[in-house]
C-alpha positions in Angstrom: 0.5 -0.1 -0.1 1.5 3.6 -0.8 0.7 6.3 1.2 0.9 10.3 0.1 2.5 12.9 2.7 0.8 15.6 3.4 2.2 19.0 4.7 1.1 21.9 7.0 2.8 25.0 8.0 1.8 26.3 11.2 2.6 30.2 11.1 4.3 32.0 14.2 1.5 32.9 16.5 2.5 35.9 18.8 0.3 36.1 21.9 1.9 32.4 22.4 5.1 33.9 22.7 5.7 36.9 25.1 9.6 37.2 25.0 9.6 37.7 21.3 12.0 34.8 20.3 12.3 34.6 16.7 10.3 31.1 15.9 10.6 29.6 12.3 7.3 27.9 11.0 7.7 23.8 12.0 5.7 21.5 9.6 3.1 19.2 10.8 3.3 16.0 8.2 0.7 13.1 8.2 1.0 10.0 6.4 -2.2 8.9 4.8 -3.1 5.6 3.5 -4.0 5.3 -0.3 -5.1 2.2 -2.0 -3.5 0.4 -4.4 -4.9 -2.8 -6.3 -2.9 -5.6 -6.8 -3.2 -6.4 -10.1 -3.8 -10.2 -11.0 -3.3 -12.2 -14.6 -5.3 -15.5 -14.2 -3.2 -18.4 -16.5 -5.8 -20.8 -17.8 -9.1 -18.0 -17.6 -11.3 -19.7 -19.9 -11.2 -22.7 -17.8 -14.1 -22.7 -15.8 -12.0 -22.5 -12.7 -10.2 -19.5 -14.3 -13.8 -17.9 -15.5 -15.1 -18.3 -11.5 -11.5 -16.4 -10.7 -12.2 -13.8 -12.8 -15.7 -12.7 -11.5 -14.5 -13.5 -7.5 -11.1 -11.3 -8.3 -13.4 -8.5 -9.9 -16.0 -8.6 -6.8 -12.9 -8.6 -4.2 -12.2 -6.0 -2.4 -8.6 -4.2 -3.4 -7.7 -6.3 -6.5 -8.8 -6.2 -9.9 -8.1 -8.5 -13.1 -5.4 -7.1 -15.6 -4.9 -9.9 -17.9 -5.9 -13.2 -19.2 -3.9 -15.7 -20.8 -5.2 -19.3 -22.1 -5.0 -20.8 -25.8 -8.7 -20.8 -26.5 -10.9 -17.8 -26.9 -8.4 -16.0 -27.9 -9.4 -12.1 -28.3 -12.5 -12.4 -27.0 -12.9 -10.3 -23.1 -12.9 -11.9 -20.5 -15.4 -10.3 -18.7 -18.1 -11.7 -21.4 -17.0 -14.9 -21.2 -17.8 -14.8 -18.0 -21.5 -13.8 -18.7 -21.0 -10.5 -17.1 -22.8 -7.9 -17.5 -19.9 -5.1 -19.1 -17.0 -5.9 -21.0 -13.7 -5.9 -18.9 -12.3 -4.8 -22.1 -9.7 -7.4 -21.3 -9.0 -9.8 -24.3 -7.8 -13.4 -23.9 -4.0 -13.3 -25.2 -2.2 -17.1 -25.5 1.3 -14.8 -25.0 1.4 -15.0 -20.9 5.5 -12.8 -21.2 4.0 -10.1 -23.7 0.9 -9.1 -20.8 3.8 -9.8 -17.6 5.7 -7.1 -20.2 2.4 -4.5 -20.4 1.0 -5.1 -16.7 4.7 -4.4 -15.2 4.6 -1.2 -16.5 2.5 0.1 -13.6 4.4 -0.7 -10.8 1.5 -1.4 -9.0 2.1 -5.0 -6.8 1.3 -7.6 -9.6 0.6 -12.2 -9.1 0.2 -14.3 -11.3 -2.5 -17.0 -10.7 -1.5 -20.3 -12.5 -4.3 -23.0 -13.5 -2.5 -24.5 -16.4 -0.8 -27.6 -16.7 2.1 -29.2 -14.6 4.9 -29.4 -17.2 4.4 -25.8 -17.9 4.5 -24.4 -14.2 8.0 -23.7 -13.5 8.9 -22.3 -16.7 5.5 -19.4 -15.6 6.6 -19.4 -13.0 10.0 -18.3 -13.8 9.1 -15.7 -16.4 6.5 -14.1 -13.8 9.5 -13.7 -11.3 11.4 -12.0 -14.1 9.0 -9.5 -13.6 9.0 -8.9 -10.1 5.3 -10.7 -9.8 4.9 -13.1 -7.5 2.5 -16.7 -8.2 -0.4 -18.9 -7.0 -0.2 -22.5 -8.6 -3.1 -24.0 -8.1 -2.2 -27.2 -10.0 -3.8 -30.4 -8.3 -0.5 -33.2 -10.4 1.8 -31.3 -10.1 5.0 -33.1 -8.9 6.6 -32.9 -6.2 9.9 -32.3 -8.1 8.3 -29.1 -9.5 7.4 -28.3 -6.2 11.4 -28.2 -5.0 12.9 -27.2 -7.8 10.3 -24.1 -7.5 11.5 -23.9 -4.0 15.0 -23.7 -4.6 14.2 -20.9 -7.7 12.0 -18.6 -5.2 14.5 -19.3 -2.3 17.4 -17.3 -4.5 15.2 -14.6 -6.3 13.7 -13.9 -2.8 10.2 -14.4 -4.5 6.7 -14.9 -3.2 5.4 -18.3 -4.6 2.4 -20.0 -2.8 1.7 -24.0 -4.7 -1.3 -24.9 -3.3 -2.5 -28.6 -3.3 -5.9 -27.6 -2.6 -7.5 -24.5 -2.4 -10.5 -25.6 -0.2 -11.0 -24.3 2.5 -13.0 -27.3 3.5 -11.0 -29.5 2.5 -7.9 -28.0 4.7 -10.3 -27.8 7.8 -10.9 -31.8 6.7 -7.4 -32.3 6.8 -6.6 -31.0 10.0 -9.4 -32.0 11.8 -7.9 -35.7 10.7 -4.4 -34.6 12.1 -6.5 -34.5 15.5 -8.0 -37.2 15.7 -5.3 -39.5 14.3 -3.9 -39.6 17.8 -7.1 -41.2 19.2 -7.4 -44.1 16.9 -5.7 -47.0 15.7 -8.0 -47.6 12.3 -8.5 -45.1 9.8 -9.4 -45.5 5.3 -9.9 -43.0 3.5 -12.9 -43.2 0.9 -13.4 -41.0 -1.9 -16.4 -40.0 -5.0 -15.7 -38.4 -8.5 -18.1 -37.7 -11.1 -14.9 -38.3 -13.7 -12.2 -40.1 -13.9 -8.7 -39.5 -13.2 -5.7 -40.3 -11.4 -6.3 -41.9 -8.6 -6.2 -41.7 -5.0 -6.5 -37.8 -5.6 -4.2 -35.6 -4.5 -6.6 -34.6 -1.0 -6.1 -38.1 -0.4 -2.7 -38.4 -1.2 -2.4 -35.9 1.5 -4.1 -36.7 4.1 -2.3 -40.0 3.9 0.7 -38.5 3.9 -0.3 -35.8 6.5 -1.3 -38.3 9.3 1.2 -41.1 7.9 4.1 -38.1 8.7 2.9 -38.8 12.5 4.5 -41.9 12.7 2.0 -43.9 13.7 0.6 -47.4 12.5 -2.2 -48.2 11.3 -4.8 -51.0 10.8 -2.3 -53.1 12.3 -4.1 -56.2 11.7 -4.9 -55.6 7.7 -2.1 -53.7 6.5 0.0 -56.9 5.0 -2.8 -57.8 3.1 -2.6 -58.1 -0.7 -6.6 -58.2 -1.5 -7.5 -55.5 -4.2 -11.1 -54.8 -2.9 -9.1 -53.5 0.2 -8.2 -50.3 -1.8 -4.3 -48.9 -2.0 -2.3 -48.8 0.9 -0.5 -44.8 0.9 2.4 -44.5 2.7 3.9 -47.1 4.6 1.3 -46.6 7.6 -1.4 -48.9 6.3 -3.4 -45.9 5.7 -6.4 -47.3 2.5 -7.9 -45.3 0.0 -11.2 -46.3 -1.9 -12.1 -44.3 -4.5 -15.7 -44.4 -6.2 -15.9 -43.0 -10.3 -20.0 -42.5 -10.5 -21.6 -40.0 -12.6 -23.8 -37.4 -10.7 -21.5 -37.7 -7.6 -20.1 -34.4 -5.6 -16.4 -35.0 -5.4 -16.7 -36.0 -1.9 -13.5 -37.2 0.5 -14.1 -39.2 3.1 -12.2 -40.4 6.3 -13.2 -42.6 8.9 -11.5 -43.4 12.0 -12.2 -46.4 14.2 -12.0 -48.0 17.4 -14.0 -50.6 19.2 -17.3 -49.1 20.2 -17.1 -45.8 18.3 -16.7 -44.9 14.1 -15.4 -41.8 13.8 -16.6 -39.9 10.9 -15.5 -36.7 8.5 -16.5 -35.6 5.8 -16.3 -33.0 2.8 -18.4 -32.1 -0.6 -17.1 -30.1 -3.2 -20.5 -29.3 -5.5 -18.6 -26.4 -7.3 -15.4 -24.2 -8.4 -17.1 -21.4 -6.4 -16.2 -22.5 -3.1 -12.6 -22.7 -4.4 -12.9 -18.7 -4.5 -12.8 -17.9 -0.8 -9.0 -20.0 -0.5 -7.7 -18.4 -3.9 -8.2 -14.3 -2.4 -7.1 -15.0 0.7 -4.0 -17.0 -1.4 -3.9 -13.8 -3.4 -3.5 -10.9 -0.4 -1.0 -13.6 1.1 1.3 -14.1 -1.5 2.7 -10.9 -2.2 4.0 -11.1 1.7 6.2 -13.8 0.9 9.3 -13.8 0.0 10.0 -17.5 -0.4 7.6 -20.5 -1.5 5.2 -21.7 0.6 3.9 -25.6 0.0 -0.3 -25.7 1.0 -3.1 -22.7 1.9 -3.2 -24.3 5.4 0.3 -23.0 6.4 -1.0 -19.0 5.4 -4.4 -19.7 7.7 
C-alpha cells in the first residue's frame, strides 16, 4: 500500500511568545494511506475455474483482473466469456510474456494465478519472477520434483510463490481435523468419490494420508499386510487405505473414517462447484504478496 505525504505549515503566533523569541514555522506531516489494487493475471482464464476466478477477483476488495491468458478463445473479452454484465475490456491472449510485460509497466503489485499444466508451471513462475511478480499455483497434478525445483528458484530470487494442492478451505479444515483425530484412533481409511475419471488416489486423499502417516503412527495393524485389491490402495508406509469411487452425478467427496472398538468417527467434505475454491484463492492472493519464498499448502497461511 502506498502512502501520500500531507504537510501543513503552521505560522508563528505572537501571543504564545511573550519574550519575542524568534520562532520559525514548523511543518506537521501525516501519512495518509492510499489504496493500490493488486493486479492479477489469470493464466488458464478460459477454464471453468479461471472464469470463476475472474468473477471473484472482480468483486474482491483491493484487487483487480489485469490480464487473461489462455490458448482458447483468444481475442475474446474475458468479461463477456464470464457472462458479466459489462465487458472488462481485457482480451484473452496466448502470450504470457507479452501480458506480463504490459502489466509490469504500472509498477503496482501484481500476482499471476496459474491454472495451467504441470509441464508449464516452472517456466511460468520463472517468467513471472523475471517481471517481479508473485505466483499462486493451483495445478492439482504437479509433481513434488517440480515443487522442490521451484522452491530452490524462489529462495534464490527472494520471490514469493504459493503452491496450493487445494484452494478449498473446507478440504483444509478436514485435513486438520483428521490430524487431530489420528492421535486417538488406531484404524483409519479414506473413501473418496468423483464424477469423472482421473488419477487416483486423488491429490486430496494422498495429502490426508501423508499428513497423518508423517506422525509416525501405524494404523490398521491387523490388515496392513493384505494384498486383496478390493481392500483399496495403501498410501504411505503406515497402513492408510484409500478407496476411490467414480460415479457420474456424484459430487467430489472425501470421507475419512476413524474407528476403535465400539466407536466410529467420520469426517466428510463435499465439493459441488468451483465457486467453493474462490475464498481460498482470494486469501492466497492477499497472502502471497508478502512472501519472499515458496510456501507449499494454503493451510500454512491460514
